[in-house]
C-alpha positions as CSV (number, residue, x, y, z in Angstrom):
1,M,12.8,13.2,-15.1
2,N,11.3,10.4,-13.6
3,P,13.7,8.3,-12.4
4,F,11.4,4.7,-13.6
5,S,12.0,6.4,-17.5
6,Q,15.6,4.5,-17.6
7,Y,14.3,1.4,-17.3
8,P,12.3,-0.6,-19.7
9,L,8.7,-0.5,-19.5
10,D,8.3,-4.3,-19.3
11,E,11.0,-4.8,-16.6
12,L,9.2,-2.5,-14.5
13,K,5.9,-4.0,-14.8
14,L,6.5,-7.3,-14.3
15,I,8.6,-5.8,-10.9
16,Y,5.1,-4.2,-9.7
17,S,3.5,-7.4,-10.9
18,L,5.6,-9.6,-8.4
19,L,5.9,-6.9,-5.4
20,H,1.9,-6.6,-5.9
21,G,1.9,-10.3,-6.3
22,A,3.5,-10.4,-2.8
23,L,1.2,-7.9,-0.8
24,Q,-1.0,-10.9,1.1
25,E,2.9,-12.9,2.5
26,Q,4.2,-9.1,3.3
27,P,1.4,-6.5,4.3
28,E,3.7,-3.8,4.9
29,L,4.2,-3.1,1.1
30,M,1.1,-1.0,1.1
31,D,2.9,1.4,3.0
32,S,5.5,0.7,0.3
33,A,6.4,4.3,-1.2
34,L,8.1,2.6,-3.7
35,L,5.5,0.2,-4.9
36,H,2.9,3.4,-4.6
37,D,5.6,5.6,-7.3
38,L,5.9,2.6,-8.8
39,Q,2.3,2.1,-9.6
40,G,1.7,6.0,-10.5
41,Y,4.7,6.2,-13.2
42,L,2.5,2.6,-14.4
43,Q,-0.8,4.0,-14.5
44,A,0.3,7.0,-16.6
45,A,2.1,4.8,-18.7
46,A,-0.7,2.7,-19.4
47,K,-3.0,5.7,-20.0
48,Q,-0.9,7.1,-22.4
49,A,-1.0,3.7,-24.2
50,G,-4.8,3.8,-23.8
51,I,-5.8,1.8,-21.4
52,D,-8.0,2.4,-18.7
53,A,-6.1,1.1,-15.3
54,T,-9.7,1.5,-13.2
55,I,-11.0,-1.4,-15.3
56,H,-9.1,-4.8,-13.9
57,A,-9.2,-6.4,-16.9
58,Q,-7.2,-3.7,-18.9
59,W,-4.9,-3.4,-16.6
60,A,-4.0,-6.8,-15.5
61,S,-3.5,-7.4,-19.0
62,W,-1.5,-4.6,-20.1
63,L,0.6,-5.5,-17.1
64,A,0.9,-8.6,-18.1
65,G,1.7,-8.0,-22.0
66,G,-1.4,-8.9,-23.4
67,P,-3.7,-7.9,-25.8
68,Q,-4.6,-4.1,-24.8
69,L,-8.4,-4.5,-24.1
70,R,-9.5,-1.0,-24.6
71,G,-13.3,-0.6,-24.3
72,I,-13.7,-3.8,-22.0
73,E,-14.9,-2.9,-18.7
């Protein structure tokens, strides 16, 4: 069982977005194992939802809780 699975997905998305948004002010976060593991977990969850995390518009919309932009590049 992944430790992230015990938390609500929307909460994890918010935390990831906040951490990712702070990268410019806190560049040491780039080397954070926690941020890396959280991103991997969320990318796997997005894939299960049919989201291609390599397409920024799909990934960003999914993280923000917006519409599921499948097929948009």
